[in-house]
Structures are given as structure tokens and as C-alpha cells.
N, C-alpha and C positions, 0 to 999 in steps of 0.2 A: 292119212289112213283114219279110219274109224277111231275113237272110246270104247271100250268095252269094260263092261262093268258085270263082277259077279255075283249072284247073291241069290245060294241054295237051290244051286243048279238052273239056276235062271241066267240068263243073260241079259245085260240092258247096252243097247247100240247106241252113241249119241254120231250122227255124222256130221260134217262139214257144210256148209253154203256151196261149197265148190268141188261137191261131189256127188255125184247120184250115187243111191243106193236099192238092192231090187234082190228082196225078199223071196227067198220061195221057199215051201213046203212041201214037198211034193211035188206034184205037176202044177201048183196053184202059186199065184203070183200074189205076197199079200202086200209088199210094200213096193213101192217101186217112186224113187222121187229123190230131189239132194234136199239135204239137210235135214232126216229124218230123223225120229227118237223113239223105239222103241223095245218091249221086252222081248226073247225067243229064248225058245229051248236048244240047245248045242246040236243032240242028236240029232235035230227033227230038219235043221235050218240049212238052207244055202245062201249065201250072202255074197252079191259081186258089188265091187266098190269103184266105181265107174269118173275116173274126175274130169269136169266141165270145164275147165279155168284152160286159160292159155299160155303154154307151154312154149319153151323157148330151146327148140337144138343146134347143139352146136356141132357143126363137122368139118373136118379137114385131112381130103383128100388129094393126090395128083394126080396128074392128067399130061398128054405130051401135046407140042403144041408142031402145027405142018411141018416145021423145020427141026423136028426131031429133037424139043429141047422139052427138059421136064420143069415144070411147074407147080406149083401149092397151092390150093383153092382153100381158101377159107369161107367158111358161108355159113348165117342161120337163117333154121325157118322157124319160125311162130306157127303154130297147128294148135287147133283144140280138137275136141271129141264131140261134133253134132248131134250124133245118136244115138248115146249110150245102149240102149238094148240092143241096136247091130252089133257094137262095137263088143259089148256081153258077151254076147253069142259067135261072134268071130275069135276074140279073144278071151285068155282064161285071166278075169280079175276078178276072182272068186278069192274070199280074208278069211283067215283061221278064226272061227268063232272064237277060241282065247285070245288071242293077241290082238285081232283083225287086221294081222300081216297078209300082203298078196301070197299066195301058195305060190303063184308065178312072177315072171316077169314080165309082166304084158310091155310096158314104157319102153323097156330093152326091143320089143320085138318090133314097136311103134318106131323108134327111133331108126330100127336096121331096115326099114321098110323107107324111109325117108329117105334115109342117108344113100341109099341103091336107087334111087329110085333119080335124084338131085346129083348122085354123079353120075350115071347114067348119061342126062342130058348134058350138063357142062366136059364130058367128056366128047361127045358129040359135037358141040359149037367149039370147042378149042383145040380138035384134030385136024381140024379145016382154017386154022387161024395160025397165020407164022408168031414168033415171040415176041416180036416187037409191035405185032396189031394187038396182039393180046396184052398187052403190057400197059398200054395207049388206052384203046377201048374193050379191052376183055370185060371188066369189072359189069358193067353196063348189059355188055352182049350177055355173058355167062346167067348173071341175075332176073334179065329177062328169060330166059331160053328154062331157066329150072323152075322160075314162076307159071311159064305155060307149059311145059313137061307137067307139072306136079298138080295143075289144074285141069290137065285132059289126061291123067292115069285115073283109070277105073275101079284100080284096085284102093285108091283110098275112100271112096263113096262108098263101096262095099261094104269097107271096114267102120263106115262112120266115122270117117275121119275128114276136116275140115282145113287148108291151109290160110293162115291168115295173112304171111306175109312174108317172102324170102329177102334176103340182106345178106351178099356177098362183101365179105370185108374185105379180100385181098387177094391179089394173085400173084404170087411173089415166086423167081425162077430158082434156080442152082446159086448157093454163094459162089462159084466161082461164076459163074454167068454173071450172077451180080455185080460184081465185082469190076468183071470186064465190061457189063456195059456200063458201070458207074466212073471208068475211067475216062472215056471223051466226054463225059458231061464235067467229073470234076476238072477236068486238064482245060478246057473252053471255060469254066467258071475262076481256073486259074488264072488262064492267060486274060478275064477281066479281072481278075482282084492284080494282077500286075499293071494291067493299062491302068487303071485305074491311079493303084498307085504310084507311076510314073505320071500323070498327068496331075495328081494331085502333090508329088514333089516339082513339078517341071511350074505349076501353081504358086507353090509356095516357095520357091526359087525366083520367081517372076513377082512375088510378092514383095521378099527380102531383099529384090535386084531396086522396086520401087520405092522399100521405106527405107534402101541405102540414099538412092538418091533424094530422094523427101528430105532425110536425115543431111544430106550434103546440102539441101541447096539453102536447108534452115540453117548448116553454120556459114553459109557464104550472106547469106540477109541478115542473120545475126550481127556477123565480121563488118556487113558495109552499116548497121545500124548503127554496132559500135563506132565506129568512124565519124559517123556523123553525130554520135554522140559527143566524140569526144571532140569535135571541129566547133560542134554548139557549145559544147563547154568552155572552149576556150575562145572563141567568139563573147558569151556571157561571160566569162572572167576579164576580158578585156573594157566590156562594155562598163562591166559592175565599178571596173580601176579607171576606167573617162570619165563614170559619172561621179566616184568619189573622189578623184580630180578637180574635179569640177567644182562641185559641192564643197572641199577643204578652198577651192582660189572663190569662192562664191563667198565660204565662210570669210577668208582672211581678209577680201576686202572690205567686206561687212566687221572684220574684227577693226580693221585699220580705220576705217572710217570713224564706226565709235571713237576710235581711240581718238584720231585726229577732233572729232565733236567733242571730246570730252577734255581733251586739252585746249581746242579753242574756248570751250566754257570755261575752263581752271584759271587760264589766262584770264579770258575776261574777268573773271568772275575777281582773280586775283587784282588787274590793274583796278579795278572798281576797290575790291577794298585795302589796295596802297593810294587811292585817290583821297577814297572817302577817310583811311588814317591819314594822309598829310592833311588833307583839310581838317581832317580834326586834330592833328597837332599843331598844325597851323593855326587854329582858332586856340586850343589848348597855350599854345606858344604867344598869342598876343592878350588870352587872359588873363596869363599867367603875366607877360610884360607888362599889362593894366594893372594886373592884383600887385606886382611888385611896385611899380609907379606909385601907386597908389599907395601903399606899404611906405616906401620911403620916401614917398612927400610927407605922409602922415607921420612915419618916423622923424622926418626933416622937422616938421612943421613942432613935435614932440620932443623932439630934442630942441631946439630952438624954445619952445616955451620953455623947457626944462632948464634950458642954459640962461633965458630971460630969466624966470624966478633964481635961480640959483646966483645967476649975479647980483642981484639984490641983497644976499644974504651975507652975513661975515661970516669969517673962518672960522671963530670957534662951533659954529651952528653946521657949519660942514662938515666940519671933523666930526660932529656928533652922528651928523646923519648917515655920515661912511662906515662911523662904527657902527651905528645899527644896523643899516643893511650888512656890513661883515657878517656881524653875528646874527640875518637873520637868514646868510646864506651859509653860514658853516656849519658842519656835522656837529647832532649832537655831543656836546663833549660832559665826560661824566668826573673827571678829575684834572686838574691840571699840576703839573710838576715842575715850580718854576727853581733853575736852579739861583744861582748868589750871581755868578757871570749874567744872566739872562737880564736879573733884577737889577742889576749893577748899570747895564749898558740899559733898560729902559729909563728907568729913573733918570741918567743924563740927558739923551733926547728928550724928555719932557721938561728937563729944566732945561733945557736950550730951547724951546720952546718959548717958554716964557719970558 
């Protein structure tokens, strides 16, 4: 839609690059082209705006196949106006000079023309095709037939229209028919799913059985190894006991031998000590005997000499010597108490000796 501005009875139009504008004043064509911008007077101007960009036309219509089944066709036609002058001459693209809005609905007329033409060719190809074939290959066949039909339609070039592309989105039967057609496929898919489930369960059962067998074999092997381990432990214990017994025997023999050697050594040492002690005792006895003999001889000689000396001395001297010797051997006497009886007896004895 063109952008129109009002200024003191004049109008200014600013078109888009994708809009072809044709400005007439009377019979004269003053402006012609896309993206124009100009001033004009509303009372004397006749302006047409033709879009020249690519446009998408979505269409949905129903058709009947050769086996009398209704299908819905969803298609899209891309077109553009290649000759704006022809299109403006054949269709009413005039705009209001004050608002820039089309006075008529030219695009709706173009849509109706394209939709009816495409529908006619689609119905022609689907009416000779059964439903099953239409659902399988109908999209391509319908698209090609519509493209060929629109390319060969003389009304379109005469209106300045060029078809760019044709797309068929879907061919859908009625809901009841679609459900009926889906049932065998769903059953087949369900059967395949059930078969896959059964196979998966069978594989799972087989794997569980294999796992159980492996576990049982592992337990048997473990029990066998435990039995071997117990036997090996018993053998090791017996061997260890035998080794300990042998070691104890060797240790006892060594201890006995050492005790015997120590006893022999002790006996030999005792014998040597006894012999040495006996020898020393004999020597000491001999020495003591010799000493005693020598002492006896010396005493005898001294006694003989003493006797010889005292034999030549008178009795008074001997008494004096005896008293002196007695006095030397007596203990120290601090005081002496002489009773009259002792004194009388002593004097009597002294008188008797004289």
C-alpha cells in the first residue's frame, strides 16, 4: 500500500520498491515504474499500484478419486505479476488518492483465477487415479499436472501473471477412510512390535539362562577352589607342624648337645679345679707341715735353750722372772683390796718358802 501525504490540496505519494505505480492524468501517463515518489492533485489523478513481488497463494480443495473416495488437496502456488501494465489494464489495481488503499480486490480475483485453474487440473488427474495410488504417488503427479496446466493456461499471460513454483503439501482422505487405511499398517506395525518384543524377551530369557548357568558354573568352580584351598591349607598346616617339630627336634638336640658340652666342660673344669685345689692343698699342707715342723723345731730349740738358761739360774731369780712375766700378762689393776684372810695366807706361804 502506497504512503500518501496531504499538503494544501496536493498529495504526495511514496511507493515501495516492490510496487509498480502508474499515474495517469486524463489520458496521459505521467509516472510509470516501481518505487516512485511524486506530487499529484487528487481530483485529476488516476493511480494504479501493482505489486511485482513474489506472492504465495495457499489453496485447499476437495477431489474424488477413480474409486469414488474424497481427498483433500493442500497446495501452494507462488506467482508474480510480470507485466504490471497488462495487469493494471485487465484488473482494477486503482488506489484511493487520499488513503492509498485499493478500491477493489484485485489480488482476490487473481487468487480465484489461480485456485480454479489449479483445482481443475488436479481434479482431472485424481479422477483417473485410485485412492491407494493417489496416496502413494499422487503428490508428485498432482504437482506436475498443476504446474503444466498453469504454464499452459492462456489467461495467465494475458493477465500479466507468471507462475514461479507449485507445491503440493498433502493429499489426505476422509478421517474414516484414513483410519481404515491406517488399521492394517498399525496392525502390521503392532505385529512387528510384538514380534520384536517376543524376540527381545526370548533373548532376555536366553541371556538370563546363560547368566544363571555362568553363575552356577562360577559357584561350582568357587566351591572346587575352596575345597582345593582347604586341602592346601591342611597340607600347609601339616607341613608347618612337621617343620616346627623338626625344628624343635633339632633345637632340642642342639640344646642337649650344648648341655652335654657344657656339662663336660663344667666337669672338666671342676676336675681341673679339684686337681688344682688338691695340688694346692697338698702344697699348702706340705708347706704348713714344713712350717709347723720348722716352728716346732724352733720352739723346741728355743725351749731347750730356755730350759738351758733357766737351768743355770737360781730359784729366786726364777720366781722373780715368773712374777715379772705374770705381771706383764696381767690386766691393768687400778686398785687391789686385800682382806686379812688373804694377807695371812700369803704371809704364811712366804714364810714357809724362806
